Each structure stands twice: as structure tokens, then as C-alpha cells.
Biotite code that builds the C-alpha atoms (Angstrom):
import biotite.structure as struc

atoms = struc.array([
    struc.Atom([56.451, 76.374, 35.917], chain_id="A", res_id=1, res_name="MET", atom_name="CA", element="C"),
    struc.Atom([54.768, 78.552, 32.515], chain_id="A", res_id=2, res_name="GLN", atom_name="CA", element="C"),
    struc.Atom([52.391, 76.541, 30.637], chain_id="A", res_id=3, res_name="THR", atom_name="CA", element="C"),
    struc.Atom([53.053, 78.704, 27.544], chain_id="A", res_id=4, res_name="GLU", atom_name="CA", element="C"),
    struc.Atom([55.791, 80.060, 25.880], chain_id="A", res_id=5, res_name="ARG", atom_name="CA", element="C"),
    struc.Atom([55.683, 81.770, 22.045], chain_id="A", res_id=6, res_name="GLU", atom_name="CA", element="C"),
    struc.Atom([58.881, 80.038, 19.886], chain_id="A", res_id=7, res_name="VAL", atom_name="CA", element="C"),
    struc.Atom([60.192, 80.449, 16.451], chain_id="A", res_id=8, res_name="ARG", atom_name="CA", element="C"),
    struc.Atom([60.053, 78.027, 14.018], chain_id="A", res_id=9, res_name="LEU", atom_name="CA", element="C"),
    struc.Atom([63.035, 77.611, 11.377], chain_id="A", res_id=10, res_name="PHE", atom_name="CA", element="C"),
    struc.Atom([63.971, 74.954, 8.895], chain_id="A", res_id=11, res_name="ARG", atom_name="CA", element="C"),
    struc.Atom([66.363, 72.066, 9.501], chain_id="A", res_id=12, res_name="ASN", atom_name="CA", element="C"),
    struc.Atom([66.812, 70.803, 5.182], chain_id="A", res_id=13, res_name="GLY", atom_name="CA", element="C"),
    struc.Atom([63.232, 70.104, 3.932], chain_id="A", res_id=14, res_name="ALA", atom_name="CA", element="C"),
    struc.Atom([61.674, 69.827, 7.930], chain_id="A", res_id=15, res_name="ASN", atom_name="CA", element="C"),
    struc.Atom([60.168, 72.677, 10.142], chain_id="A", res_id=16, res_name="GLN", atom_name="CA", element="C"),
    struc.Atom([62.041, 72.083, 13.413], chain_id="A", res_id=17, res_name="ALA", atom_name="CA", element="C"),
    struc.Atom([61.593, 74.510, 16.935], chain_id="A", res_id=18, res_name="LEU", atom_name="CA", element="C"),
    struc.Atom([63.804, 74.166, 19.594], chain_id="A", res_id=19, res_name="ARG", atom_name="CA", element="C"),
    struc.Atom([61.799, 73.119, 23.052], chain_id="A", res_id=20, res_name="ILE", atom_name="CA", element="C"),
    struc.Atom([62.517, 75.513, 26.446], chain_id="A", res_id=21, res_name="PRO", atom_name="CA", element="C"),
    struc.Atom([63.905, 74.031, 29.172], chain_id="A", res_id=22, res_name="ARG", atom_name="CA", element="C"),
    struc.Atom([61.061, 74.378, 30.819], chain_id="A", res_id=23, res_name="GLY", atom_name="CA", element="C"),
    struc.Atom([59.109, 72.124, 28.563], chain_id="A", res_id=24, res_name="PHE", atom_name="CA", element="C"),
    struc.Atom([61.210, 69.451, 28.023], chain_id="A", res_id=25, res_name="GLU", atom_name="CA", element="C"),
    struc.Atom([60.426, 65.634, 27.951], chain_id="A", res_id=26, res_name="LEU", atom_name="CA", element="C"),
    struc.Atom([61.674, 63.159, 29.317], chain_id="A", res_id=27, res_name="PRO", atom_name="CA", element="C"),
    struc.Atom([63.718, 60.260, 27.746], chain_id="A", res_id=28, res_name="GLY", atom_name="CA", element="C"),
    struc.Atom([64.797, 60.474, 23.832], chain_id="A", res_id=29, res_name="ASN", atom_name="CA", element="C"),
    struc.Atom([61.742, 59.759, 21.849], chain_id="A", res_id=30, res_name="ARG", atom_name="CA", element="C"),
    struc.Atom([58.318, 61.155, 21.864], chain_id="A", res_id=31, res_name="ALA", atom_name="CA", element="C"),
    struc.Atom([55.120, 60.806, 19.750], chain_id="A", res_id=32, res_name="THR", atom_name="CA", element="C"),
    struc.Atom([53.667, 64.386, 17.634], chain_id="A", res_id=33, res_name="ILE", atom_name="CA", element="C"),
    struc.Atom([50.188, 64.198, 16.007], chain_id="A", res_id=34, res_name="HIS", atom_name="CA", element="C"),
    struc.Atom([47.677, 66.860, 14.547], chain_id="A", res_id=35, res_name="LYS", atom_name="CA", element="C"),
    struc.Atom([44.745, 68.001, 16.284], chain_id="A", res_id=36, res_name="GLU", atom_name="CA", element="C"),
    struc.Atom([43.070, 70.665, 13.911], chain_id="A", res_id=37, res_name="GLY", atom_name="CA", element="C"),
    struc.Atom([45.703, 72.982, 13.732], chain_id="A", res_id=38, res_name="ILE", atom_name="CA", element="C"),
    struc.Atom([47.218, 72.144, 16.871], chain_id="A", res_id=39, res_name="ARG", atom_name="CA", element="C"),
    struc.Atom([50.710, 69.638, 16.869], chain_id="A", res_id=40, res_name="LEU", atom_name="CA", element="C"),
    struc.Atom([50.592, 67.137, 20.422], chain_id="A", res_id=41, res_name="ILE", atom_name="CA", element="C"),
    struc.Atom([53.854, 66.291, 21.373], chain_id="A", res_id=42, res_name="ILE", atom_name="CA", element="C"),
    struc.Atom([54.286, 63.652, 23.734], chain_id="A", res_id=43, res_name="GLU", atom_name="CA", element="C"),
    struc.Atom([57.362, 61.862, 25.658], chain_id="A", res_id=44, res_name="PRO", atom_name="CA", element="C"),
    struc.Atom([57.495, 57.745, 24.718], chain_id="A", res_id=45, res_name="VAL", atom_name="CA", element="C"),
    struc.Atom([57.235, 55.695, 27.742], chain_id="A", res_id=46, res_name="SER", atom_name="CA", element="C"),
    struc.Atom([58.962, 52.900, 28.272], chain_id="A", res_id=47, res_name="LYS", atom_name="CA", element="C"),
    struc.Atom([56.390, 49.713, 28.717], chain_id="A", res_id=48, res_name="PRO", atom_name="CA", element="C"),
    struc.Atom([56.525, 48.335, 31.883], chain_id="A", res_id=49, res_name="SER", atom_name="CA", element="C"),
    struc.Atom([57.178, 44.862, 32.029], chain_id="A", res_id=50, res_name="LEU", atom_name="CA", element="C"),
    struc.Atom([53.615, 43.728, 33.301], chain_id="A", res_id=51, res_name="LEU", atom_name="CA", element="C"),
    struc.Atom([52.203, 45.588, 30.509], chain_id="A", res_id=52, res_name="SER", atom_name="CA", element="C"),
    struc.Atom([55.262, 43.281, 27.959], chain_id="A", res_id=53, res_name="LEU", atom_name="CA", element="C"),
    struc.Atom([53.857, 39.987, 29.577], chain_id="A", res_id=54, res_name="LEU", atom_name="CA", element="C"),
    struc.Atom([50.461, 40.421, 29.335], chain_id="A", res_id=55, res_name="SER", atom_name="CA", element="C"),
    struc.Atom([50.533, 40.901, 25.778], chain_id="A", res_id=56, res_name="ALA", atom_name="CA", element="C"),
    struc.Atom([52.430, 37.634, 25.460], chain_id="A", res_id=57, res_name="LEU", atom_name="CA", element="C"),
    struc.Atom([50.249, 34.971, 23.378], chain_id="A", res_id=58, res_name="GLN", atom_name="CA", element="C"),
    struc.Atom([50.191, 31.803, 24.813], chain_id="A", res_id=59, res_name="PRO", atom_name="CA", element="C"),
    struc.Atom([52.563, 28.802, 23.595], chain_id="A", res_id=60, res_name="LEU", atom_name="CA", element="C"),
    struc.Atom([50.385, 26.407, 21.984], chain_id="A", res_id=61, res_name="ASP", atom_name="CA", element="C"),
    struc.Atom([53.094, 23.519, 22.180], chain_id="A", res_id=62, res_name="GLU", atom_name="CA", element="C"),
    struc.Atom([53.851, 21.832, 25.590], chain_id="A", res_id=63, res_name="ASP", atom_name="CA", element="C"),
    struc.Atom([57.790, 22.005, 26.600], chain_id="A", res_id=64, res_name="PHE", atom_name="CA", element="C"),
    struc.Atom([59.713, 18.183, 27.031], chain_id="A", res_id=65, res_name="PRO", atom_name="CA", element="C"),
    struc.Atom([60.142, 16.551, 30.448], chain_id="A", res_id=66, res_name="GLU", atom_name="CA", element="C"),
    struc.Atom([64.228, 17.732, 31.124], chain_id="A", res_id=67, res_name="LEU", atom_name="CA", element="C"),
    struc.Atom([66.237, 14.944, 33.398], chain_id="A", res_id=68, res_name="GLU", atom_name="CA", element="C"),
    struc.Atom([68.657, 16.672, 35.942], chain_id="A", res_id=69, res_name="ASP", atom_name="CA", element="C"),
    struc.Atom([72.710, 16.670, 34.706], chain_id="A", res_id=70, res_name="PRO", atom_name="CA", element="C"),
    struc.Atom([74.711, 14.208, 36.653], chain_id="A", res_id=71, res_name="PRO", atom_name="CA", element="C"),
    struc.Atom([75.876, 16.400, 39.898], chain_id="A", res_id=72, res_name="VAL", atom_name="CA", element="C"),
    struc.Atom([80.033, 16.340, 39.362], chain_id="A", res_id=73, res_name="ARG", atom_name="CA", element="C"),
    struc.Atom([82.349, 15.718, 41.723], chain_id="A", res_id=74, res_name="ASP", atom_name="CA", element="C"),
    struc.Atom([84.777, 17.810, 41.566], chain_id="A", res_id=75, res_name="ASP", atom_name="CA", element="C"),
    struc.Atom([85.204, 21.716, 42.521], chain_id="A", res_id=76, res_name="GLU", atom_name="CA", element="C"),
    struc.Atom([86.255, 23.084, 39.244], chain_id="A", res_id=77, res_name="GLN", atom_name="CA", element="C"),
    struc.Atom([82.444, 23.450, 37.602], chain_id="A", res_id=78, res_name="VAL", atom_name="CA", element="C"),
    struc.Atom([82.836, 26.676, 36.382], chain_id="A", res_id=79, res_name="PHE", atom_name="CA", element="C"),
])
């Protein structure tokens, strides 16, 4: 796989744009871009894992009320 390729810049309305060659495609449909000196760095946005989402949750300060089990229905049409 190539690690460098020259591309042309063009205008899309008021924005400067470039086409990313197939060999450089990023996964997904979102990316972040930041500037380091004169370089532009484009990185894919990855979906957060369930573990990272759960670890970011704050604990609840309130207690949950005790719940009573509902009575069991005898008929067959439960749903």
C-alpha cells in the first residue's frame, strides 16, 4: 500500500476540498481534522465501545424504590 500520494485541491463553494484516493479511504462516514504546523491530520471517528460509555456514566445519587411483583395471570393470553 502506498503511504504517500499527491492529490489536487479544489473549491467546493467557500471550502477547500480534496478527493481521498481509494487506497487511503477511512472507515466509517465521520472523521476529525486538526492542524499541526502546516500539516492537516485526518483521523476516523470510531464509535465508542460499550465499556467506555458505561465507565463514563456518573453514579446515581438516589435510591430506587422497592418494586412488588405483579400478580400472575392464569389465562393464556399474556401478550
